[in-house]
MIMI-283690 format. One record per residue (C-alpha): x, y, z; residue number from 1. Coordinates in Angstrom, 2 decimals. Example, Ala and Ser with C-alpha at 12.3 -4.5 7.8 and 13.67 -1.06 7.14 Angstrom:
# residues 2
PT       c1       c2       c3    n
PT    12.30    -4.50     7.80    1
PT    13.67    -1.06     7.14    2
# end
This chain:
# residues 332
PT       c1       c2       c3    n
PT    31.93    -5.46     1.39    1
PT    31.50    -8.21    -1.21    2
PT    31.99   -10.90     1.44    3
PT    29.69    -9.34     4.02    4
PT    26.75   -11.54     4.98    5
PT    23.27   -10.45     5.97    6
PT    19.94   -11.93     7.00    7
PT    17.08   -12.32     4.54    8
PT    13.64   -13.88     4.57    9
PT    13.89   -16.36     1.71   10
PT    11.00   -18.16     0.00   11
PT    11.83   -21.35    -1.91   12
PT     9.88   -23.80    -4.05   13
PT    10.32   -27.45    -3.02   14
PT    10.12   -30.66    -5.04   15
PT     6.36   -30.98    -4.38   16
PT     5.78   -27.49    -5.86   17
PT     5.00   -26.14    -2.41   18
PT     6.71   -23.10    -0.93   19
PT     8.82   -22.90     2.20   20
PT    10.27   -19.85     3.92   21
PT    13.25   -19.37     6.21   22
PT    15.52   -16.65     7.52   23
PT    18.90   -17.36     5.99   24
PT    22.35   -15.81     5.66   25
PT    23.23   -14.38     2.26   26
PT    26.26   -12.61     0.86   27
PT    26.01    -9.14    -0.60   28
PT    27.65   -10.41    -3.77   29
PT    24.60   -12.68    -4.31   30
PT    22.47    -9.60    -5.00   31
PT    22.07    -8.58    -8.62   32
PT    24.52    -5.69    -9.17   33
PT    22.84    -2.32    -9.72   34
PT    23.34     1.42    -9.17   35
PT    22.66     1.73    -5.45   36
PT    23.36    -0.65    -2.56   37
PT    21.19     0.13     0.46   38
PT    21.30    -1.18     4.01   39
PT    17.65    -1.66     4.94   40
PT    16.56    -0.39     8.37   41
PT    12.82    -0.92     7.95   42
PT    10.37    -2.53     5.57   43
PT     6.61    -3.00     5.74   44
PT     4.08    -5.66     4.88   45
PT     1.68    -5.44     1.95   46
PT    -0.80    -7.84     0.36   47
PT     1.50    -8.24    -2.63   48
PT     4.25    -9.45    -0.26   49
PT     1.88   -12.07     1.10   50
PT     1.17   -13.25    -2.45   51
PT     4.88   -13.43    -3.28   52
PT     5.63   -15.29    -0.04   53
PT     2.90   -17.83    -0.80   54
PT     4.37   -18.65    -4.21   55
PT     2.05   -16.65    -6.44   56
PT     3.73   -16.80    -9.87   57
PT     1.66   -13.84   -11.05   58
PT     3.71   -11.69    -8.65   59
PT     7.05   -13.50    -8.51   60
PT     8.13   -15.68   -11.43   61
PT    11.24   -17.36   -10.04   62
PT    12.20   -18.73    -6.64   63
PT    14.09   -18.68    -4.32   64
PT    13.18   -15.07    -3.70   65
PT    13.16   -12.38    -1.02   66
PT     9.84   -10.46    -0.93   67
PT     9.33    -6.92     0.35   68
PT     8.03    -4.22    -2.01   69
PT     8.98    -1.49     0.49   70
PT    12.32    -0.54     2.01   71
PT    13.82     2.41     3.87   72
PT    17.47     2.63     4.78   73
PT    20.90     4.12     4.20   74
PT    22.97     4.12     1.00   75
PT    26.15     2.06     1.36   76
PT    27.53     2.31    -2.20   77
PT    26.34     4.34    -5.17   78
PT    27.26     4.53    -8.85   79
PT    24.76     7.37    -9.28   80
PT    25.63    11.06    -8.97   81
PT    22.25    11.55    -7.27   82
PT    23.17     9.54    -4.16   83
PT    26.18     9.00    -1.96   84
PT    27.04     6.79     1.01   85
PT    25.14     7.86     4.11   86
PT    22.05     9.17     2.32   87
PT    18.74     8.09     3.88   88
PT    16.36     6.85     1.19   89
PT    13.04     5.15     0.43   90
PT    12.34     2.53    -2.24   91
PT     8.80     1.39    -3.02   92
PT     7.25    -0.39    -5.98   93
PT     8.73    -0.90    -9.43   94
PT    10.13    -4.47    -9.40   95
PT    11.34    -4.44    -5.78   96
PT    10.16    -7.53    -3.93   97
PT     8.51    -8.94    -7.05   98
PT    11.37   -10.33    -9.16   99
PT    14.13    -8.23    -7.60  100
PT    15.15    -9.24    -4.07  101
PT    13.23    -6.96    -1.75  102
PT    13.05    -5.28     1.61  103
PT    12.74    -8.46     3.69  104
PT    16.52    -8.66     3.45  105
PT    18.98    -6.40     5.27  106
PT    20.46    -5.19     1.96  107
PT    18.96    -4.39    -1.44  108
PT    20.61    -3.48    -4.73  109
PT    18.44    -1.34    -7.02  110
PT    18.53     1.13    -9.93  111
PT    18.91     4.75    -8.87  112
PT    15.65     5.72   -10.59  113
PT    13.74     3.62    -8.05  114
PT    15.16     5.60    -5.12  115
PT    13.59     8.60    -3.37  116
PT    15.56    10.70    -0.87  117
PT    13.98    10.60     2.58  118
PT    12.21    13.97     3.01  119
PT    13.09    16.22     5.91  120
PT    10.72    15.82     8.85  121
PT    10.08    12.15     8.00  122
PT    12.00     9.34     9.72  123
PT    12.95     6.02     8.14  124
PT    10.60     4.11    10.45  125
PT     7.84     6.64     9.85  126
PT     8.21     6.26     6.09  127
PT     7.59     2.52     6.42  128
PT     4.56     3.10     8.64  129
PT     3.22     4.54     5.39  130
PT     4.99     2.48     2.72  131
PT     3.20     1.48    -0.47  132
PT    -0.14     1.50     1.38  133
PT     0.36     5.13     2.39  134
PT     1.59     6.07    -1.06  135
PT    -1.53     4.47    -2.57  136
PT    -3.80     6.24    -0.10  137
PT    -2.03     9.54    -0.78  138
PT    -2.26     9.17    -4.54  139
PT    -5.96     8.34    -4.20  140
PT    -6.68    11.40    -2.07  141
PT    -4.64    13.62    -4.41  142
PT    -6.54    12.44    -7.49  143
PT    -9.88    12.97    -5.77  144
PT    -8.91    16.49    -4.74  145
PT    -7.52    17.24    -8.23  146
PT   -10.91    16.11    -9.62  147
PT   -12.69    18.69    -7.47  148
PT   -13.44    16.88    -4.21  149
PT   -13.74    19.15    -1.17  150
PT   -14.98    18.62     2.40  151
PT   -18.25    20.18     1.22  152
PT   -18.72    17.36    -1.32  153
PT   -20.24    15.11     1.34  154
PT   -19.26    11.82     2.93  155
PT   -16.27    10.04     1.42  156
PT   -16.55     6.25     1.41  157
PT   -13.47     4.08     2.07  158
PT   -13.74     0.33     1.49  159
PT   -11.41    -2.30     2.94  160
PT   -11.25     0.09     5.85  161
PT    -9.14    -1.97     8.26  162
PT    -6.39    -2.71     5.75  163
PT    -3.26    -0.62     5.29  164
PT    -4.60     1.53     2.45  165
PT    -7.96     1.88     4.17  166
PT    -6.79     3.07     7.58  167
PT    -4.26     5.48     6.11  168
PT    -6.81     6.89     3.65  169
PT    -9.25     7.42     6.52  170
PT    -6.61     9.10     8.68  171
PT    -5.49    11.39     5.85  172
PT    -9.01    12.35     4.77  173
PT    -9.98    13.17     8.35  174
PT    -6.84    15.28     8.78  175
PT    -7.82    17.24     5.67  176
PT   -11.28    17.95     7.04  177
PT   -13.38    15.39     5.17  178
PT   -16.26    13.36     6.61  179
PT   -15.51     9.64     6.17  180
PT   -17.64     6.50     6.12  181
PT   -15.73     3.24     6.45  182
PT   -16.93    -0.05     4.99  183
PT   -15.86    -3.28     6.72  184
PT   -17.06    -6.80     7.31  185
PT   -15.19    -7.07    10.61  186
PT   -17.67    -6.18    13.34  187
PT   -14.93    -6.54    15.95  188
PT   -13.09    -3.60    14.35  189
PT   -16.00    -1.14    14.41  190
PT   -14.81     0.49    17.68  191
PT   -11.31     0.92    16.17  192
PT   -12.70     2.66    13.07  193
PT   -15.07     4.82    15.08  194
PT   -12.19     5.84    17.35  195
PT   -10.37     7.09    14.25  196
PT   -13.35     9.35    13.57  197
PT   -15.16     7.44    10.80  198
PT   -18.76     6.36    10.54  199
PT   -19.01     2.63     9.78  200
PT   -21.24     0.53     7.51  201
PT   -21.26    -3.21     6.86  202
PT   -19.65    -4.13     3.56  203
PT   -22.71    -6.28     2.76  204
PT   -24.56    -3.05     2.00  205
PT   -22.25    -2.58    -0.99  206
PT   -21.61    -6.13    -2.18  207
PT   -25.12    -7.28    -3.14  208
PT   -25.94    -7.02    -6.84  209
PT   -28.66    -4.63    -7.99  210
PT   -30.34    -4.68   -11.38  211
PT   -30.84    -0.91   -11.28  212
PT   -28.54     1.16   -13.48  213
PT   -28.44     3.96   -10.88  214
PT   -29.06     4.04    -7.13  215
PT   -29.79     6.92    -4.77  216
PT   -26.94     9.44    -4.65  217
PT   -25.12     8.94    -1.37  218
PT   -21.36     9.56    -1.47  219
PT   -19.40    12.63    -2.46  220
PT   -16.49    10.40    -3.45  221
PT   -14.86     7.11    -2.60  222
PT   -11.59     5.21    -2.32  223
PT   -12.14     1.57    -3.24  224
PT    -9.70    -1.30    -2.75  225
PT   -12.30    -4.01    -3.42  226
PT   -13.46    -3.85    -7.04  227
PT   -16.15    -6.20    -8.33  228
PT   -19.80    -5.70    -7.40  229
PT   -18.79    -3.36    -4.58  230
PT   -17.22    -0.89    -7.00  231
PT   -20.27    -1.18    -9.29  232
PT   -22.62    -0.26    -6.43  233
PT   -20.38     2.61    -5.33  234
PT   -20.36     4.11    -8.82  235
PT   -24.16     3.90    -8.91  236
PT   -24.37     5.87    -5.63  237
PT   -21.81     8.64    -6.20  238
PT   -23.28    12.14    -6.16  239
PT   -23.35    14.23    -9.30  240
PT   -19.82    15.15   -10.41  241
PT   -18.20    12.97    -7.76  242
PT   -15.25    10.65    -8.19  243
PT   -14.07     7.17    -7.19  244
PT   -10.38     6.31    -6.85  245
PT   -10.01     2.59    -7.64  246
PT    -6.84     1.00    -6.27  247
PT    -7.59    -2.65    -5.56  248
PT    -9.33    -5.87    -6.57  249
PT    -9.80    -7.84    -3.35  250
PT   -13.31    -8.89    -4.43  251
PT   -12.79    -9.05    -8.20  252
PT   -10.93    -7.32   -11.04  253
PT   -14.14    -7.28   -13.11  254
PT   -16.97    -4.75   -13.08  255
PT   -20.24    -4.89   -15.02  256
PT   -22.30    -1.73   -15.24  257
PT   -23.84     0.70   -17.70  258
PT   -22.33     4.03   -18.67  259
PT   -25.20     5.88   -16.97  260
PT   -23.27     6.96   -13.84  261
PT   -20.74     8.59   -16.16  262
PT   -23.04    10.27   -18.69  263
PT   -26.00    11.17   -16.46  264
PT   -24.19    12.10   -13.25  265
PT   -20.74    13.01   -14.57  266
PT   -19.06    10.51   -12.26  267
PT   -15.29    10.01   -12.61  268
PT   -13.58     6.65   -12.20  269
PT    -9.93     7.34   -11.35  270
PT    -7.33     4.59   -11.64  271
PT    -4.55     4.52    -9.03  272
PT    -1.17     2.92    -9.68  273
PT     1.52     3.20    -7.01  274
PT     4.06     0.89    -8.67  275
PT     5.16     2.33   -12.01  276
PT     4.28     6.01   -11.51  277
PT     7.06     8.51   -12.29  278
PT     9.58     8.96    -9.51  279
PT     8.81    12.69    -9.36  280
PT     5.18    11.91    -8.52  281
PT     6.22     9.52    -5.76  282
PT     8.60    12.10    -4.38  283
PT     5.91    14.79    -4.32  284
PT     3.56    12.54    -2.31  285
PT     6.33    11.61     0.16  286
PT     7.09    15.30     0.59  287
PT     3.44    16.01     1.38  288
PT     3.43    13.26     4.02  289
PT     6.34    15.03     5.68  290
PT     4.54    18.39     5.66  291
PT     0.84    19.31     5.47  292
PT    -0.24    15.66     5.15  293
PT     1.70    14.49     8.21  294
PT    -0.61    12.09    10.07  295
PT    -0.57    12.77    13.79  296
PT    -1.86     9.41    15.05  297
PT     0.24     7.24    12.74  298
PT     1.74     5.24    15.61  299
PT    -1.76     4.08    16.60  300
PT    -2.22     2.43    13.20  301
PT     1.00     0.42    13.25  302
PT     2.40    -2.78    14.77  303
PT     6.18    -3.25    14.65  304
PT     7.42    -6.80    14.05  305
PT    10.69    -8.70    13.69  306
PT    11.72   -11.06    10.89  307
PT    10.85   -14.00    13.16  308
PT     7.21   -12.85    13.05  309
PT     7.06   -12.38     9.28  310
PT     5.50   -15.70     8.28  311
PT     2.61   -15.43    10.73  312
PT     1.80   -11.83     9.80  313
PT     1.96   -12.55     6.06  314
PT    -0.58   -15.34     6.56  315
PT    -2.86   -12.88     8.37  316
PT    -2.58   -10.49     5.43  317
PT    -3.33   -13.24     2.92  318
PT    -6.41   -14.25     4.91  319
PT    -7.66   -10.66     5.12  320
PT    -7.38   -10.65     8.92  321
PT    -4.77    -7.93     9.41  322
PT    -5.52    -4.52    10.89  323
PT    -3.60    -1.40     9.89  324
PT     0.08    -1.56     9.08  325
PT     2.92    -3.92    10.03  326
PT     6.36    -2.33    10.08  327
PT     9.31    -4.73     9.85  328
PT    12.38    -3.71    11.85  329
PT    15.51    -5.25    10.41  330
PT    17.41    -4.82    13.68  331
PT    14.89    -6.38    16.09  332
# end
């Protein structure tokens, strides 16, 4: 096993401080030893992977490196009593694909407390159709519901609607009976979003600054991946007692607003982290996706790619031009 080679998408820093990528052969004994060795069947693409692949030192400190914050596969070796060879498992978040070689390689070596058993009624490929984006969408919906959101609360706004988190949040909310309004700047994708069942608005409606401390109440709740002025305007328009799940910063990590939405309308701003949350919480969300949250039209939201297509698709993600989810097959 120690001599076995495998393919990995490897990003390296060159002498000019630029970053190159290539599919190379590695040996399993080059992986940092840990509790569980997993043969990866599928991974998926996320914005953080695109940052890592482009040489963003805020995500990945040292190169060469194999990105991929998501992986689903089969346990090959285990030092943990919780797993044995042959177990089908999911790994998302923690340090995978950031500073630990990730799912864009055919093998990963990770601590056992990063690993979730694949739930019954959920396939390995299906789990990576969801991946970190699905986990983030699921955590956002769960927090909104826990805060009192119901289908009777009114329209739920989803920003960044054509991205992975956005499309999965829309699909899940619609499955659960909510009315959804999608915000996007991509006019070419309006028919796609409407076909999912969402109403669509132009993101410009939310991104322009307003000097008013409060705006007309409009949304029962929201899932926001954008941050910045967009999140400020959303908070000013949430109905009394409503909530916003904030899970991204595509526009900006900064917000500038008064406390009035919180103390006059009882609005809740809910932070969503899908990386360092307890494993039990991750497992509970995965279990829901295999049961009452199972998304029927998941295949329509996904494009399967091979490692040869990785570089091009990561560039699309980095440029904000991707639609839905890209699932990486390690065998194609």
